[in-house]
C-alpha positions in Angstrom: 0.0 -0.1 0.0 1.0 3.6 -0.7 0.4 4.7 2.9 2.0 3.6 6.2 0.4 6.1 8.4 -2.6 8.0 8.3 -5.4 9.6 10.5 -8.2 7.6 9.2 -8.6 4.3 7.2 -11.8 3.6 5.5 -12.5 0.0 4.6 -14.9 0.0 1.7 -15.2 2.5 -1.1 -19.0 2.3 -1.8 -21.3 5.3 -1.3 -20.9 5.3 2.6 -17.1 4.7 2.8 -16.5 7.1 -0.1 -18.7 9.9 1.6 -16.8 9.3 4.8 -13.3 9.4 3.2 -14.3 12.7 1.3 -15.6 14.4 4.5 -12.8 13.5 6.6 -10.2 14.5 4.0 -12.1 17.9 3.3 -11.7 18.4 7.0 -7.9 18.1 6.7 -7.3 14.5 8.0 -4.9 12.2 6.0 -7.3 9.5 4.6 -6.7 6.1 3.1 -9.9 4.4 1.7 -9.3 0.6 0.5 -11.8 -1.7 -1.0 -11.4 -5.5 -1.5 -12.5 -5.3 -5.1 -11.4 -2.9 -7.9 -12.6 0.6 -7.1 -14.7 1.0 -10.2 -16.8 -2.1 -9.0 -17.3 -0.8 -5.3 -20.6 -0.3 -3.8 -24.1 -0.9 -5.3 -24.2 -1.2 -9.1 -27.9 -0.5 -9.5 -30.8 2.0 -9.2 -31.6 2.9 -5.7 -34.2 5.1 -4.2 -32.8 7.8 -1.8 -34.7 10.6 0.1 -33.5 13.9 -1.4 -33.2 15.3 2.3 -30.3 12.8 3.0 -28.1 14.4 0.4 -28.9 17.8 1.8 -28.2 16.5 5.6 -24.9 14.9 4.5 -23.8 18.0 2.6 -23.5 16.3 -0.6 -24.9 17.7 -3.8 -28.1 16.2 -5.0 -27.6 13.9 -8.0 -28.2 15.4 -11.5 -27.8 14.7 -15.1 -27.5 10.8 -15.9 -26.9 10.0 -12.2 -30.5 10.9 -11.5 -32.6 8.2 -12.7 -35.8 9.7 -11.3 -36.4 13.0 -9.9 -38.6 12.2 -6.9 -41.8 13.9 -8.5 -43.2 10.8 -9.9 -46.1 9.1 -8.0 -45.5 6.1 -6.3 -48.6 3.4 -6.6 -48.3 0.9 -3.6 -50.6 -2.1 -4.6 -51.6 -4.9 -2.3 -50.5 -8.2 -4.0 -51.4 -8.0 -7.7 -54.4 -5.6 -7.1 -56.7 -3.8 -7.2 -56.3 -2.1 -3.7 -53.7 0.7 -3.8 -52.3 3.7 -2.2 -50.9 6.6 -4.3 -48.1 8.5 -2.8 -47.3 12.0 -4.1 -44.7 14.4 -3.2 -42.5 11.7 -1.4 -39.3 13.2 -2.6 -37.4 10.0 -3.2 -34.9 10.3 -5.9 -33.9 7.2 -8.1 -30.2 7.2 -8.3 -27.8 5.3 -10.5 -25.6 4.0 -7.9 -22.6 3.4 -10.2 -22.3 7.2 -11.1 -23.0 8.2 -7.4 -20.3 6.1 -6.1 -17.9 7.2 -8.8 -18.8 10.9 -8.1 -18.1 10.3 -4.3 -14.9 8.3 -5.0 -13.8 11.3 -7.2 -14.8 14.0 -4.5 -12.7 12.0 -1.9 -9.7 12.0 -4.2 -10.0 15.6 -5.0 -10.1 16.4 -1.1 -6.8 14.6 -0.8 -7.9 11.0 0.1 -5.9 8.0 -1.3 -8.1 5.3 -2.7 -6.8 1.7 -3.3 -8.7 -1.1 -4.7 -8.1 -5.0 -4.3 -7.0 -4.5 -0.6 -8.6 -6.9 1.8 -8.5 -5.8 5.5 -7.9 -8.6 7.8 -8.1 -7.2 11.5 -7.4 -4.2 13.6 -4.6 -4.7 16.2 -4.0 -1.8 18.5 -3.4 1.2 16.2 -2.5 -1.0 13.1 -4.9 -2.3 10.4 -3.5 -5.5 9.0 -4.3 -6.1 5.3 -3.4 -8.6 2.7 -1.0 -6.0 1.3 0.8 -4.9 4.7 -0.2 -3.0 7.7 -1.1 0.8 8.0 -0.9 2.7 11.3 -3.9 4.8 11.9 -5.7 6.7 14.6 -9.2 5.6 13.4 -10.5 2.9 11.3 -14.1 3.1 9.7 -15.7 -0.3 8.7 -18.0 0.6 5.7 -17.4 -2.9 4.0 -20.9 -3.9 4.0 -22.7 -6.9 5.1 -20.2 -9.8 6.1 -17.4 -7.5 5.1 -14.3 -6.8 7.3 -16.0 -7.2 10.5 -13.3 -5.0 12.3 -15.6 -4.7 15.3 -17.2 -8.1 16.5 -21.0 -8.1 15.9 -23.7 -10.8 16.2 -24.6 -12.2 12.8 -27.8 -11.0 11.0 -30.5 -13.7 11.5 -31.7 -15.3 8.3 -35.3 -14.0 9.0 -33.8 -10.5 8.9 -31.9 -10.8 5.6 -33.6 -9.5 2.5 -32.5 -11.0 -0.9 -32.9 -8.1 -3.3 -32.2 -7.5 -6.9 -32.5 -4.5 -9.3 -32.1 -4.5 -13.1 -32.7 -2.0 -15.9 -33.9 -3.6 -19.2 -34.5 -2.2 -22.6 -38.2 -2.1 -23.5 -38.5 -4.4 -26.5 -42.2 -3.8 -27.3 -43.4 -0.1 -26.5 -47.0 -0.6 -27.1 -47.2 -3.6 -24.9 -45.2 -1.7 -22.2 -47.8 1.1 -22.4 -50.7 -1.4 -22.4 -49.2 -2.9 -19.2 -49.1 0.2 -17.1 -52.5 1.4 -18.6 -54.0 -1.8 -17.3 -52.7 -1.1 -13.8 -53.7 2.6 -14.0 -50.2 4.0 -13.8 -48.7 6.6 -16.3 -45.3 6.0 -17.7 -42.7 7.6 -15.6 -44.4 6.6 -12.4 -43.6 3.8 -10.0 -45.8 0.8 -9.6 -45.1 -1.5 -6.7 -46.7 -4.8 -5.9 -46.2 -5.6 -2.3 -46.9 -8.8 -0.5 -46.7 -10.7 -3.7 -44.9 -13.7 -2.1 -46.2 -13.3 1.2 -44.8 -11.2 4.3 -42.0 -9.0 3.3 -41.9 -9.2 -0.5 -42.3 -6.7 -3.3 -41.8 -6.0 -6.9 -41.7 -2.4 -8.3 -41.0 -1.2 -11.8 -40.9 2.2 -13.6 -40.7 2.8 -17.3 -39.6 6.1 -19.2 -40.7 4.4 -22.5 -37.3 3.1 -23.6 -36.2 1.4 -20.4 -37.8 -0.3 -17.5 -36.3 -0.4 -14.0 -37.3 -3.3 -12.0 -36.7 -4.0 -8.3 -37.8 -7.1 -6.2 -37.0 -8.4 -2.8 -38.0 -10.9 -0.3 -36.8 -13.0 2.8 -35.9 -16.5 1.5 -35.8 -17.7 5.0 -39.5 -17.3 5.3 -39.8 -19.8 2.4 -40.2 -17.1 -0.3 -38.5 -17.0 -3.7 -35.5 -14.5 -3.7 -35.6 -11.1 -5.4 -33.7 -12.5 -8.3 -36.2 -15.2 -8.7 -39.2 -12.9 -8.5 -37.7 -10.9 -11.2 -36.9 -13.8 -13.4 -40.4 -15.1 -13.2 -41.9 -11.7 -13.8 -39.8 -11.1 -16.9 -40.3 -14.3 -18.4 -44.0 -13.6 -18.6 -43.6 -9.9 -20.0 -42.5 -10.3 -23.5 -42.2 -6.4 -23.8 -39.3 -6.5 -21.6 -35.9 -6.8 -23.6 -32.3 -7.2 -22.8 -30.7 -6.4 -19.5 -28.6 -3.1 -19.5 -27.2 -3.2 -15.8 -28.1 -4.0 -12.2 -27.3 -6.5 -9.6 -28.3 -8.5 -6.6 -27.3 -8.6 -2.9 -28.4 -9.5 0.6 -29.6 -6.6 2.7 -29.9 -6.6 6.5 -33.3 -5.5 7.7 -32.7 -5.6 11.5 -32.4 -2.5 13.7 -29.1 -0.8 13.7 -26.2 -2.5 15.8 -26.4 -1.3 19.5 -22.7 -0.9 19.4 -21.7 1.3 16.5 -18.1 2.0 18.0 -15.2 0.5 20.0 -11.8 1.3 20.5 -10.5 2.9 17.4 -13.2 1.5 15.1 -16.5 2.8 13.9 -19.1 0.9 12.0 -20.9 2.6 9.0 -23.6 1.7 6.5 -24.7 -1.9 6.1 -21.8 -3.0 8.1 -23.8 -1.1 11.0 -27.1 -2.4 9.8 -28.0 1.3 9.3 -30.7 0.3 6.8 -34.3 1.5 6.7 -35.7 -1.8 7.3 -39.3 -0.9 6.3 -38.2 -1.3 2.5 -34.6 -2.2 2.8 -32.9 1.0 1.6 -29.6 2.2 3.2 -27.9 4.5 1.0 -29.3 7.7 2.5 -28.6 6.3 6.0 -25.0 5.8 4.9 -24.5 9.2 3.7 -26.0 10.8 6.7 -24.1 8.6 9.1 -20.7 9.2 7.2 -21.3 12.9 7.8 -21.8 12.6 11.5 -19.0 10.4 12.0 -16.5 12.7 10.2 -17.8 15.7 12.2 -17.1 13.7 15.4 -13.7 12.7 14.4 -12.9 16.3 13.1 -14.2 17.8 16.4 -12.1 15.5 18.6 -15.3 13.6 20.0 -14.0 10.3 18.5 -16.1 7.2 17.4 -18.0 6.8 20.8 -19.4 10.4 20.2 -20.5 9.5 16.6 -22.3 6.4 17.9 -24.1 8.2 20.6 -25.1 11.2 18.4 -26.3 9.0 15.5 -28.4 6.8 17.8 -29.9 9.6 19.6 -30.9 11.4 16.3 -31.6 8.5 14.1 -31.7 5.3 16.0 -35.3 5.6 17.1 -36.5 6.2 13.5 -34.7 3.0 12.2 -35.7 0.9 15.2 -39.3 1.8 15.1 -39.7 1.1 11.5 -37.9 -2.2 12.0 -40.8 -3.0 14.2 -43.3 -2.1 11.6 -41.2 -4.4 9.1 -41.3 -7.1 11.7 -45.1 -6.7 11.8 -45.5 -6.4 8.0 -43.5 -9.5 7.5 -46.3 -11.6 9.0 -49.2 -10.2 6.8 -50.6 -11.7 3.7 -51.4 -9.5 0.6 -55.1 -9.8 1.5 -54.4 -8.5 5.1 -52.5 -5.6 3.6 -55.4 -4.8 1.3 -57.7 -4.8 4.3 -55.6 -2.4 6.1 -55.5 0.0 3.0 -59.4 -0.5 2.6 -60.1 0.0 6.4 -57.8 3.2 6.5 -55.4 1.6 9.0 -52.7 2.3 6.3 -53.2 5.3 4.2 -51.2 7.2 1.7 -49.8 9.8 4.3 -48.4 7.1 6.6 -47.0 5.1 3.6 -45.4 8.4 2.2 -43.7 9.0 5.4 -42.3 5.4 5.3 -41.2 5.7 1.8 -39.4 9.1 2.5 -37.8 7.6 5.7 -39.3 10.0 8.4 -41.2 9.4 11.4 -45.1 9.1 10.9 -46.8 12.5 11.1 -49.9 12.6 13.3 -52.9 14.5 11.8 -55.4 15.2 14.5 -58.1 15.9 11.9 -57.8 12.3 10.7 -57.9 10.9 14.2 -61.7 10.2 14.1 -61.3 8.3 10.9 -58.5 6.2 12.2 -60.6 5.3 15.4 -63.4 4.2 13.1 -60.8 2.3 11.0 -59.6 0.5 14.2 -63.0 -0.5 15.2 -63.7 -2.2 11.7 -60.6 -4.4 11.9 -60.1 -5.2 15.6 -57.7 -8.2 15.2 -55.4 -6.2 13.0 -56.0 -3.1 15.0 -54.7 -4.9 18.2 -51.6 -6.0 16.6 -51.0 -2.6 14.9 -51.6 -0.7 18.3 -49.1 -2.9 19.9 -46.5 -2.1 17.4 -47.4 1.6 17.6 -46.7 1.6 21.4 -43.4 -0.1 20.6 -42.4 2.4 18.0 -43.1 5.2 20.5 -41.1 3.5 23.0 -38.2 3.1 20.6 -38.2 6.8 20.0 -37.9 7.4 23.6 -35.3 5.0 24.4 -32.9 5.9 21.5 -33.1 9.6 22.6 -31.4 8.5 25.7 -28.7 6.5 24.3 -25.8 6.5 26.6 -23.2 9.1 25.8 -20.4 6.5 26.7 -19.6 3.0 26.3 -20.2 2.4 30.2 -24.0 2.3 30.1 -24.4 0.6 26.8 -24.9 -2.9 28.0 -27.8 -2.1 30.3 -29.3 0.1 27.7 -29.1 -2.5 25.0 -31.0 -5.0 27.2 -33.7 -2.5 28.1 -34.2 -1.8 24.4 -34.2 -5.5 23.3 -36.9 -6.0 26.2 -39.1 -2.9 25.2 -39.0 -3.9 21.4 -39.5 -7.7 21.9 -36.1 -8.5 20.2 -32.7 -10.2 21.1 -30.2 -8.0 22.9 -27.0 -7.4 21.0 -23.7 -8.7 22.6 -21.8 -5.9 24.2 -18.2 -6.6 25.0 
């Protein structure tokens, strides 16, 4: 490796890692960012939905040009099963981003700020102030593990349970028959350019969504195979084989996505976890890009300000942990539903467009007091679902309160973690 001693080593040159490298280098730190694969293959290689506010909060310019695949002004049609019951979400502000170009931009920004980026370097372990790799050692004050799910594991963590793993796939294809494509979207009452999402199609946490601009179609599917469902790749394969209007694949990819709440322990010693390696993924729909960018900004600020990795962990959890943990509770609830039950929730008003939009945009549910009588009526019409949803709502509120009181130092973390697990009906994380 070209560097023998730096302030920060970032392991993983995807969107979260490259953003952290850029922010630290811009602040004056010496930074080395490594990836186990070639740099041009780092990170996600598909189109991903990212809330526009995440770029603003992270201090990163919003995507434009070819990097911006969808501007966030399209409607999102959420359909229970294969229909007809649906919710239409408007003004959600979720951008569809070509992740290949975003990662390339962030890597270029990191290099322009003075960070050194090297590919095909495998991190092995952190030992004291030295990061051991397959290409030698580098001495560092701080190490950031942004290597993704099952990556470098510089900080020991409990494995993600199979029931919390989403097998997702996203591909962009050519449109072979334009008239047939228009006919497909017209049958489902969705104009070209808007998003059509079939949810619960394989039971529980499973979905397939697609959007076409006329010449190309973007397809995304995901499910939890441990629950006995086909993977996202298999769902797409079956769907594409039935739709003759879908042509050749242009780009895309598949990967496993952790859906559990973020790890209780995000930092230890000289190491901080970031992005998928920290399970900083919005579990309601499995998107972690925006979370990684925001966390990278927070981590760099803590390191540059002298607070270190423990300050980053406490501040991130206090600000964002309750949001992510509460929506993981909703994900665990929705995982148990059939498409017919989802339809009944929509028809009865238990799940409406406003609540669904908040979830899509990755923000806390907003309470409209004017809708309160309607919600009470809906609860009365679906007593069984209402009881279960009510219990989830109480735990979501508890999550917000508990995470706002995350301990500022490692000392109180073990007892806090046990309390969180008890309140949320989950398994406590091991805290060394």
